[in-house]
DRENKOL-819858 format. One record per residue (C-alpha): residue in one letter; chain; x, y, z. Coordinates in nm, 4 decimals, decimal comma. Layout:
N
+------+-------+----------+----------+----------+
! fike ! vexvo !        X !        Y !        Z !
+------+-------+----------+----------+----------+
!    a !     A !        X !        Y !        Z !
...
+------+-------+----------+----------+----------+
//
This chain:
78
+------+-------+----------+----------+----------+
! fike ! vexvo !        X !        Y !        Z !
+------+-------+----------+----------+----------+
!    x !     A !   0,4840 !   1,9119 !  -2,6474 !
!    x !     A !   0,6722 !   1,7164 !  -2,3805 !
!    x !     A !   0,9430 !   1,9308 !  -2,2053 !
!    x !     A !   1,2439 !   1,7614 !  -2,0317 !
!    x !     A !   1,5102 !   1,8625 !  -1,7976 !
!    x !     A !   1,8114 !   1,6466 !  -1,8402 !
!    x !     A !   2,1436 !   1,5788 !  -1,6582 !
!    x !     A !   2,4101 !   1,3214 !  -1,7540 !
!    x !     A !   2,6549 !   1,1197 !  -1,5568 !
!    x !     A !   2,9729 !   0,9582 !  -1,7052 !
!    x !     A !   3,1110 !   0,6482 !  -1,5478 !
!    x !     A !   3,4069 !   0,5269 !  -1,7565 !
!    x !     A !   3,2511 !   0,4866 !  -2,1240 !
!    x !     A !   2,8918 !   0,4646 !  -1,9673 !
!    x !     A !   2,6586 !   0,7482 !  -1,9531 !
!    x !     A !   2,3395 !   0,7951 !  -1,7447 !
!    x !     A !   2,0812 !   1,0539 !  -1,8718 !
!    x !     A !   1,8148 !   1,1627 !  -1,6266 !
!    x !     A !   1,5132 !   1,3349 !  -1,7624 !
!    x !     A !   1,2191 !   1,4867 !  -1,5777 !
!    x !     A !   0,9093 !   1,4925 !  -1,7986 !
!    x !     A !   0,7663 !   1,8475 !  -1,6936 !
!    x !     A !   0,4188 !   1,7647 !  -1,8403 !
!    x !     A !   0,3823 !   1,4725 !  -1,6180 !
!    x !     A !   0,5491 !   1,6060 !  -1,2971 !
!    x !     A !   0,3011 !   1,6952 !  -1,0306 !
!    x !     A !   0,5417 !   1,8868 !  -0,8082 !
!    x !     A !   0,5026 !   1,6470 !  -0,5216 !
!    x !     A !   0,8676 !   1,7143 !  -0,4285 !
!    x !     A !   0,9349 !   1,3359 !  -0,3455 !
!    x !     A !   1,2475 !   1,3423 !  -0,5684 !
!    x !     A !   1,3831 !   1,6439 !  -0,3994 !
!    x !     A !   1,3249 !   1,4964 !  -0,0632 !
!    x !     A !   1,4832 !   1,1614 !  -0,1698 !
!    x !     A !   1,7811 !   1,3167 !  -0,3616 !
!    x !     A !   1,8207 !   1,6849 !  -0,2801 !
!    x !     A !   2,1716 !   1,7123 !  -0,4219 !
!    x !     A !   2,0429 !   1,6265 !  -0,7633 !
!    x !     A !   1,6787 !   1,7528 !  -0,7970 !
!    x !     A !   1,5189 !   2,0838 !  -0,7151 !
!    x !     A !   1,1827 !   2,2663 !  -0,7749 !
!    x !     A !   1,1561 !   2,5256 !  -1,0503 !
!    x !     A !   0,8161 !   2,6731 !  -1,1454 !
!    x !     A !   0,6284 !   2,4150 !  -0,9526 !
!    x !     A !   0,8033 !   2,1144 !  -1,1100 !
!    x !     A !   1,1121 !   1,9086 !  -1,0559 !
!    x !     A !   1,4317 !   1,9522 !  -1,2561 !
!    x !     A !   1,7927 !   1,8249 !  -1,2242 !
!    x !     A !   2,0184 !   2,0998 !  -1,0887 !
!    x !     A !   2,3530 !   1,9821 !  -1,2173 !
!    x !     A !   2,4940 !   1,8681 !  -1,5448 !
!    x !     A !   2,6977 !   1,5855 !  -1,4289 !
!    x !     A !   2,5689 !   1,3451 !  -1,1607 !
!    x !     A !   2,8595 !   1,2394 !  -0,9413 !
!    x !     A !   2,8874 !   0,8640 !  -0,9052 !
!    x !     A !   2,7785 !   0,8687 !  -0,5387 !
!    x !     A !   2,4405 !   1,0193 !  -0,6299 !
!    x !     A !   2,3424 !   0,7648 !  -0,8942 !
!    x !     A !   2,1724 !   0,5218 !  -0,6387 !
!    x !     A !   1,9642 !   0,8004 !  -0,4989 !
!    x !     A !   1,8624 !   0,9109 !  -0,8543 !
!    x !     A !   1,7398 !   0,5630 !  -0,9184 !
!    x !     A !   1,5566 !   0,5788 !  -0,5967 !
!    x !     A !   1,3949 !   0,8978 !  -0,6777 !
!    x !     A !   1,2803 !   0,7518 !  -1,0192 !
!    x !     A !   1,1411 !   0,4376 !  -0,8586 !
!    x !     A !   0,9588 !   0,6322 !  -0,6026 !
!    x !     A !   0,8009 !   0,8983 !  -0,8398 !
!    x !     A !   0,4214 !   0,8440 !  -0,8324 !
!    x !     A !   0,3650 !   0,9539 !  -1,1839 !
!    x !     A !   0,6815 !   0,8074 !  -1,3325 !
!    x !     A !   0,8015 !   1,1560 !  -1,4459 !
!    x !     A !   1,1739 !   1,0677 !  -1,3875 !
!    x !     A !   1,3321 !   0,8794 !  -1,6716 !
!    x !     A !   1,6697 !   0,7245 !  -1,6544 !
!    x !     A !   1,8630 !   0,6083 !  -1,9763 !
!    x !     A !   2,1882 !   0,4382 !  -1,9476 !
!    x !     A !   2,4406 !   0,3855 !  -2,2467 !
+------+-------+----------+----------+----------+
//
């Protein structure tokens, strides 16, 4: 079973969903170092720490996803 932590950002009619695949996450903390306002460590894996991502943090969330060595951060935009 694949467990995800998820947060959403609303920008007008557009939504951003950010998931962390807890099974894939190795706990390297790179996302926390890259975007500490959004990600935190919990039980040795990363998770989002807010329900709504402020617009000013969207770029760092993308950077954290691109830098994740195991691609555990998934961004979906509607």
